[in-house]
C-alpha positions in Angstrom: -11.5 21.4 24.7 -9.9 19.2 27.4 -6.3 18.0 27.0 -7.5 14.4 26.5 -9.7 15.5 23.6 -6.9 17.5 22.1 -4.5 14.6 22.3 -7.1 12.2 20.8 -7.8 14.7 18.0 -4.1 14.9 17.1 -3.8 11.1 17.1 -6.9 10.7 15.0 -6.0 13.3 12.4 -2.4 11.9 12.2 -3.6 8.4 11.8 -6.0 9.4 9.0 -3.1 11.2 7.3 -0.8 8.2 7.5 -3.6 5.9 6.2 -4.3 8.3 3.3 -0.5 8.3 2.5 -0.3 4.5 2.4 -3.3 4.4 0.1 -1.7 7.1 -2.1 1.3 4.9 -2.6 -0.9 1.9 -3.4 -2.9 4.0 -5.9 0.3 5.2 -7.6 1.6 1.6 -7.7 -1.7 0.6 -9.4 -1.0 3.4 -12.0 -3.9 5.6 -10.7 -2.1 9.0 -10.4 -5.2 11.0 -10.0 -6.3 9.0 -7.0 -2.8 9.1 -5.5 -2.6 12.8 -5.7 -6.1 13.2 -4.3 -5.1 11.0 -1.3 -1.9 13.0 -0.7 -4.0 16.2 -0.7 -6.4 14.6 1.8 -3.4 13.6 4.0 -2.2 17.2 3.9 -5.6 18.4 5.0 -5.7 15.9 7.9 -2.2 17.1 8.9 -3.3 20.7 8.8 -6.2 19.8 11.1 -3.8 18.2 13.5 -1.5 21.2 13.3 -4.4 23.5 14.2 -5.2 21.4 17.3 -1.5 21.3 18.3 -1.4 25.1 17.8 -4.2 25.5 20.4 -1.9 23.8 23.0 0.9 26.2 22.1 -1.3 29.2 22.3 -2.7 28.2 25.6 0.9 27.8 27.0 1.8 31.2 25.6 -1.1 32.6 27.5 0.3 31.1 30.7 -2.0 28.0 30.8 0.6 25.3 30.9 -0.4 21.8 29.8 0.9 18.8 31.8 3.2 16.7 29.7 1.9 13.2 29.8 2.9 10.0 28.0 -0.3 10.3 26.0 0.6 13.8 24.8 4.1 12.6 23.8 2.5 9.7 22.0 0.2 12.1 20.1 3.2 14.3 19.1 5.0 11.1 18.0 2.1 10.1 15.8 2.0 13.6 14.2 5.7 13.6 13.4 5.6 10.1 11.9 2.5 11.0 9.8 4.3 14.1 8.5 7.3 12.1 7.6 5.3 9.3 6.0 3.3 11.8 3.9 6.5 13.4 2.7 7.8 10.0 1.7 4.5 9.0 0.1 4.7 12.1 -2.1 8.2 11.0 -3.3 6.9 7.5 -4.0 3.9 8.8 -6.0 6.3 10.9 -8.1 8.6 8.0 -8.6 5.7 5.7 -9.7 4.4 8.4 -12.0 7.8 8.7 -13.7 8.2 5.0 -14.0 4.7 4.7 -15.5 5.3 7.2 -18.3 
């Protein structure tokens, strides 16, 4: 896989995870805990996919195949970090809404 494909995969998986996290909060707010938890699990799966792609970059570098650091690569890493943070916060919101709705 070329670096551009790797970068776009990280961005795509991260974007999907963030979208799932937003939808999870909305589902929890609408008192649909099962859907909220399903969406959090889906976000975690997307992040795992992004992590696997990211790991391929790390493994290539460990083998001596250095990747040029481009603005696009930095952008992809930024997306991934933000998606992870957003998913973590979404989990907290889902739990908060669940406790409020009991």
